[in-house]
N, C-alpha and C positions, 0 to 999 in steps of 0.2 A: 249355377253358383251356389255355394254353401252359404246359408243365411245365418248360421251360428257364429257367435263372436266369442273370443277368448277373453272374458272380462278379468281384469286384475282384481282378484278377491282378497289375496293376502300378500300384499307387497312387503318386501323386507327392506330394512335399512342396509347400507353398505356393509356395516360391521356384521349384522345378522347373517347376511348372504355369504360373506366370506367365512364366517364361523361354521355355517352349514356345509360349505364346500370342503373345508379342511377336515372337519369331523368325519365326513363321508368318505374322503379320500386321504387317509393318513400318509400315503405315498411311500411307506417303507417297503423296499424290495420290489417296487413296481417296474424298475428298469434294470435290465441285466447289463453285463459289461462285455467289452471286447478289447483285444490287444492291438495297439497301433504303434508304428515307429515314432520315436520321440519327435522328430521334426513335424510329423503329421498330427501331433497331439495338441498343438496350440489352439486355445479356445475350448478345449475339452476338459471334462471334470474327472479327476482321478477317482477310480473306484476302490483303490487300495493305497495304503501308505507306500512311499518309495524310499528305500534305503540305499546309500552309496555302496557300490561294489568295489570301488577303487579310490585311493586317496589322490588328492590333487593339490599340489604336484605330488607325484609318486616317487620323487627323488629330491635331494637338496639341489636347488637351482640358483645360478647366478642371477641377481636382479639388476646388475649393471655390467657394462663392458669394463674390463680391467684385469686384475690378477687375483687369483685365489691364494690365500695364505693361511697358516695356522696363527690365529690372533695372538696367542701367548708368545709367539716368537718375535712379535713386534713391540712388546711392552717396553717402555722406557725410551722409545724413539721420540725425538723432537727436532726442532730446527737447528739447534746447536749440537745435537748428537744424532745425525742421520745414520741410516743403516743401509748397507749394500746387500741386495738379495740376488741369488743365482737362479736364473730361469731354469725350470725343470727340477730344481732341488728345493729351493726355499719358496719359490713363487711359480704360478702356472697361469698363463694367459687364458682368459675365458671371455665369452660373449654372453650377452643377456639371454637367459633361458637355458644355458648349457649346464650340464651336470658339473658340480664342483668336485675336484679330485679327492680321493681318500686322504684323511689326515689334514684336511683344510676345513676351516669353519668361518671364513670371512672373505669378503671381496673388497679390494681397494680400487677406487675408480681410476680409470686411465688418466684423467685430468690431474690426478694427484701424484703421478709418478715422474721421476727424473730418470729418463732412459740413458744409460751410459753407452752400451753397445748391444749387440744381438743377444748376448748371454747375461748381461748384468743390468741392474737398475737400482735406483736409490729411492728410499722413502724418508719423509721428514715428519711423519705423524704416525702414531700407533693405530692399529685396528682393534675393534672390540668384537668379541665373539658374536657371530651370526649377522654382522653388519652387511647390508646389501646382499642378503641371501634369502631366497624363498625356501623355507624349511619344508620338508616332506609333510603333507597334510595341513599346510598352512591354511588352505581354502576349504578343503573337504577331507574328512577322515573316513576311511572305509568303515561301513556299517552304521554311520550316523544317519538320522532321519533327514532326508532332503525335503520332502513335502508330505503332508498328511493327506488322508483320503478327503474327498470333496474339494480339494484345491483346484482352482482353475489354472491351467497351464498357460503361461505367457511366453513370448519370445525370449525373455530373459531366462526363463526356466530351462529352455532347451540347452543352453550352454552349461548350466549346472548339472543337468542330468547326464549329458554326454561326457562331461569331464569326470563325473562320478562313476563312469563305467556302465551307465544305464542306457540302453539303446532302444528299448521298447517299454511301454507302460500299459497298465490296465485302466481303461477309461469307461465311464458310463456311456452306454449307447444313447444316441440322440433320440429323444422322444419323437415318435412318428405321428404326425397330425394330419388328419384328413379334413380338407376344407370343401364344403359343399355350398356353392352359390345357388340360391333359388330365386325365382321370380320370372314370370312370363314376360315382363318388360325388359329383361336383360339382353344386352347385345355384346358379343365378343369383339373387342376392339381389334383383335388380330385378324379378323376375317371381314371387317366392315370398314368402309371409309366414313369420314365425318359427314360427307354429303349424303350418305345413305340413311342416316338417322331420321326416323319419323317421330312426330310428336308422341310423347308417352314412352318412347324407348330410352333406355339408360345404358351407358357403357358400364360393363361389369369391371370394377377395379378393386373392390374390397378384398377379394380372395388373394390378389397379388400383394396388397398392402399387409394383410394379416399373415400371409406366408412369409414375407420378408421379416416381419416382426418376430415370427416364430424362430426363424433362422438366427436372428440377432440374439435370441435368448438361449440358443444352444440346441434348438430342435430342428427337425426337418419336416417338410410338408409335401403333401400330394394334393393337387387341385383336381377335384371331381369336375366332370362336365356340368355345365349349367343345367339346372332342372326347372321345368315350368311349375307353376303353382298347381300341383296335383298331389293329393294326399297319398295315393297308393304308390306313385312313382318315387316320391321322397321317402316314404316308409321303406320301400324295397332297398333303396340305396343305403339308408342308415342301418338297416338290419344287416346287410352284407358287410358293411364296414365294421359293425360291432362284433361280428364273428371272425374278422380277419386280424391282422397283426397291428392295427392302429392302436395307439395309446390314448389319443384324444380325438374327438369328433366335433367339428364346428359346423353348424348349419347357419349360413348367412341369409337373413331375410326371413319373413314369416314368423317372427317372434312377438309381434305386437298383438293387438286385440281386434284385428280386422277379420272379415268373413273369409278371406283367403290366406290367412296366416296359419300354416299347418304344423309348425315346429312343435307346439305344445301337444297336440293330439298324437303326433308321431312318437315323441319321447314317452308320453304317458302310456301309449299302447304297447311299446316295446320294452319299457323298463320302469323307472321310478322318476317322477317329477319332483324335484326338490325345491326349486324357486321359480316363480314366474312374476317378474317385475321387481325392480330394485329402486328405491327412492333416491336416484341420482339423476343429474341432468348435465350433459346428455348421457344416454345409456339406459334409460328406464326399462325398455322392453326385454332386457336380457333374461334368458332362461337357463337354468342349471338343472341337469338331470343325470341319471346313471343308467347305462345299459350294459349288461355283461360285466359289471364292476368297472366300467370305463366312464370317465367324465364325458358327457355329451352336452354341448352348450348351444343355445340359440343366440346368435349374435345379431343385433339390430342392423337394418339395412342402410341407415344413414351413416356416412363415412366417419364422422367424429364420434358418434355413438358406438360404432364398431370398434374404434381404436380405444376409447375409454373402457369399454367392456373387456377388451383383450388385456389391457394393462392392469385392470383390477382383478380379473378372474383367471384368464388363461395363462398369463405370464407367471403368476405365483405357482400354478400347478406345474408348469414346465420346470421352473426352478426347484420346486419341491421334489420332482422326480429325479432331478440331477443332483440333489443334495446341496444345492446352492441356496444361500440366503438372498432375500429380495434386496435389490440395490435401491437405496433411497436417494432421490435427487437432492442436490444442495438447495437449502432454503435461505432466503434473505428477507429482510423487512422492506416493504415498498409502500408507497402512498398513492392511492387511486387519484386520478385527475378529476374525477367527478363522483357524485353519489351514484351508487349502483344498487338498484332494488333486486331482491331475490325472493323466491317463493318459500314460505314456511313449510317445513315438512319434507323438503327436497335438498339434498346436498349437491351443490352446483360446482362443476369444474369450469371456471371462468378463464378463458384464454386471454392473455394480455401482452401488449408490447411494453418493453421496459427501457429505461434510459436514465443515466446519471445526470442530473441537473443540479449543479451546486453540490451541496453535501447530502443530497437525498436521491433515492431512486424512485422515479415516478412510474406508475402503471396506468396504461390506457387500454380499456377493454376493446376487444375485437368482436365481430359479429358472433352472436350466441347460438345461432341455428345449428342443429345437429348435422345438417347437410353441408355446412361450410367448411370443407377440408382446408381451405386457405387460412382459416382461423387457427389451425395448428401449424401450417407451414410458415406463417408469418409470426407466430407467437414466440416470445422470449421466455415466457413463464406461465404457470397456471396458479391461480388463486382458488383455493377450495373454500367455498362458503358453506359453513355448517348448516344442517337442516333446521336448527332452532333459531337461525338468524334471518331477519327479513331483508338483509342487504348490507352493503358497506357504506360507511360514511366517507365523505370527501375529505382528503388529507389525513385521515386517521390510519396510522401504520397497520399493515396486515402482513402475514407471511405468504410468500410466493415460492413455488417450486421452480427451479431454473430449468429451462429446456436448452439454453445456450450457456456457455461459460460466462462467469461474471466479468471476465476481461472483455468479452464482446459487448456486454451491456455497458461497461464503462467507456467503450470506444464507439458509442452510438450517438449520432446527431439527432436530437429529438425535434421534429417539425410538427407543429399542430396548426390546423387552420383550414383554409380553402383547398379543395382538391384541384390538382392540375396534372395532366399526363406527363409533363416534363419532369415532375418529381421522380417518376419511375426511371426516366433516362438519367437523371442526376444521381440517383442511388446506384445504378449500374455503372456509371462512369467513375464514381468515387471508388467502387470496389475494384474496378479494372486498374486504376492507378494506385490505389492504396488498399491492399487486400485485407488489412486489419482494421479498417474503418467502415462503419455502417451508417446508413441514413434510414431513420424510421419516421414515416409520415402518417399522421392520423387525421382523418377528414371530418371535421366538426363544423366547418363553415368559417368564414372570415372573422365574424364576431367571436366565435368560440376560440379562435386562435389568439385574438387580443386578450380575452379573459384568461387564457392559459399563461400568457406572458405576465399579466397582472399578478397572477398567483405564483409565478416562478416555476411553472410546470413544463417549460420547454426552452430550447435554445433559441428558437426563432419561429415565426408564424408566416404562413402564406396568406396574402390578403389582396382583395380587389374590390374594396368598398367605394362605391360611387357616391360622391357628394352631389345630391340632386339640386343643390343651389347654384353651384358654379361648374359642375361637370368634372371636377378634379377627383383624384382617387387617393384614398387612405389617409392623407395628412390631417384632415379635419377630425377624423375618427380617432387618430392617435392623440391629438391634442385634447379631445373630449374624454376619452376613456382611459388614457395612460398619462395623465398630466404630470406625474411625479417620476416617470421613468425616462432616463436618458437612453436614446436609441438611434439607430440609423435605418434608413429605408433604402434597400437595394433592389433595383429592378431585375426581375427574372426574365419576363417576356411581355410583349404585347400580343394579344390573341383575339381571334374573331369569335364573338358570341352570336348565336343565332338560333333559329328554330330547326330542330331535327325531326325529319319526317321520313316515311317509307319511300323507297325508290319509286320514282315516277310521281311522287306527291299526289296520291290518289284523292285526297280531300281538297286539292287545289288551294292550299294555304299560301297566301302571298305575304302575310305579315301578322303581327300580334293582334291586329284588329279582327282578324278572321277566327281567332281562337274562341271567341265568345259564341260561336255557332252551336246550336243545340245538338248537332250530330258529331261534335268533335270532343274528344276526351284528352285532357292535358295531364302531364306529370310535372310536379313542382319540385323545387329544392327546399331543404329544411330551413326553418326560420334562422336568421342570422347569417345565412350564406350570401355572399356577394351577388350571386346569380339571382337569388330571391329578391334582393333589394333592387337590382336592375329591373327585374320583371315588374315589381310593384311600381317602380318609377315610370315605366313605359305605360302601364295600365292607367296610372293617374294622368299621364300626359295625354292619353287617348280618351280620358273620361269614361273608363270601363270599370264597372263594379266587379271586384273579384268574385262575388257570390254568383255571378252568372256563368262563371267558367267551370265546366264539369271537370273535376279532378284537381281543383286549386289546392285542396287540403291533402292531396296524395303526394307524399314527400319521398325523395331519394337523396342520398348523401354524396354521390359522385356523378360526374358527367357521364362516365361509362355506364353507370346504373340507369341514367336517363335514356341513354342510347339503346341499351338492352330492352328497356320497357317499350320503346318504340318498335324495335326489331321484332319483339315477341308478339306484337299486335295487341298488347295489353292497353296501350294508349295510342292516340293518333299523332301526338306531337309533344315535344318537350323543349325547354330552353337549355342550350349547352354549347360547348365549344366545337369548332369545326373538326378538330383532330379526333374527337370522339365519334362524330358522324362518319368521318372518313374511315376510321378503323373498322367500322362494321358495315361499310358500303351503303350508308344511308344518305339521303339527300339533305341539303343544308340551305337554309334561307338566311342570309346575313342580316344582323340587326345592328351590331355595334362592334367597334374595335376597342378593347379595354386594356387597362394596365394591370398586370399582376406582379406584385412586389413581395419581397421578403422583409419582414420586420424583425430587426436584430437588436436586442438590448445591448448596451455598451458592455455590461458585465461579461457577456459571452463573445462579443465581436472579435476581440483580440486572441481568443483561445485558439489553440493549434487546430482543433477539429473544424471550427467555423472558418478559419483562414484557408484550410485545405478545400473546404466546400466552395468558398468564393473564388479561389484560384481555378477550381474545376469548371465553374460556370462561365469563366472568362476565356476558356480555351476554345480554339476554333473547332475542335472535334465535337465538343458538346453542342455548340451552336449549330453545327452542320446536322447533327442528329435531330435536334429540335425542329429545325426548319423542314426536315424530311417528313415530319408528322403532318405538315400542312396546317395553314391557318395561324402561323406564328411569325412574329418579327423579333429578331434578336439585336436590333440596332443599338439598344441601350442595355443589353444584358450585362450584368455585373457592375453597372455604374451605381455609385452612391448618389441618389437623386435628392436626398433630404436628410438633414441631421437635426435631431431634437435634443437640445441641451438642457 
């Protein structure tokens, strides 16, 4: 093993790194052109201006069904002084699109004619010159500029080009990009089953994601075979690519500062190292270099880092080669649902969920890890936190780049609070029945949901807060924490909570009292979560000091995260719902059946979005899908069980 490490000695800001990139690769004349048929040019960039070769229409054409006449012959006609016309002499029948006969310059609609017989008709109103006539060249005049160079051809353009007599065009060739995935831990998903994965192995997906991103920018890609972490092997592959017809080379993985990260020494030995490390998060380990006057980039191995690096460095290069300008995402003002800290000196790309609540758009942060690809698939927008800012203040408006249309954000039901697997079913069911409506749920615990309602940051909250005095759920908390808000409590489900353990229950745990054992490690839920309150209540009931439980301070935010922690062997046991245990084939020890409700403020209850959601949870199909998860009862699903006035 190589013990040397690639220390980040001179990291650049995003602006500095981009300036270095564009200065080194001005991109003029880097991509040649090719000629393609017009229908095949959609999405391509014109390499030359295109001029019309034919006028459209190339004759005077009737724009209506009726008769063609010489307008001047009809002057003076009115209802009291009608005029009789002879077919074939004074008037000529025409259909829409037909050439109008010589010596005619107007069309009278068929509806305005009084037909006397086969050869005669009468009109009661005059025509004006060129009425209902498409004049020659009305749309396109031969020799006029149809589209300038660097124009991106759209399906609309096809009609204009063909109508203008242009049947082929010169377009810029698609930049050819080689993507080299590296890493001894990588596994090709096409050749291995899920069950074959060993600890430490990772499915190689980045090359396919980056390849499709390259295609969406107008490039084409070739995926190199996966390479193990070996300096000479990677060097040979990159050297061969730099001497071939590739325009850009991307090396995935090995760009960080580890002892087996070889991208830096490979680029430095074959060409010029321009940048190693950029002060952005995710994406810090990106490398920019030049070999044979071609851009060669080291792309971080974490999925989100890889995508951010592509969008900030690779996409601009592809666009530049094609002569296209970068497309800016639409930006809107949003309000964070909570205070969000950030590191000074680093520009952060924070992925957020968005939703319109009242007259403002609220932003809830998603997991910030560079390996969380779902933080992009679930994101509605990105907030860029500048490197001179320590974070975002709660409720203070900031700018967000939209990843989805604003119409989708406005059609989103914002749910904040306790996690439950049925919310995923509800989201899918709503989309199945109402394709333009979305449900976005953020898991911050039951108390977090109530606080979001108090601040007006959501349409409703999921809650299962146990009153330890009388065994009831939610009502006493609503009276205590939301005293001035009128709302309704709607039951979603009753569900089984219990201890999640490995199959066969190797530690032979029978109940909460066994968790206090020295050889048992526990995973808890976050403070304010209903499950955490239930657990604390049970500990108090059993007279167990939380401090004797190994892992009491180890927190997760969802039931599925608890189940995964058990499945991975990181912990022995966690408290969660039966559906989470069943989903991962884990054993379950029942503790209690609890009530999970939706807290809906009156100001949102009658809205169309919320009413559609309530109608959905009352359907037999939704209830059937929920019950199939296991551990749920839907006897009261959809019922308004309490009203706070």
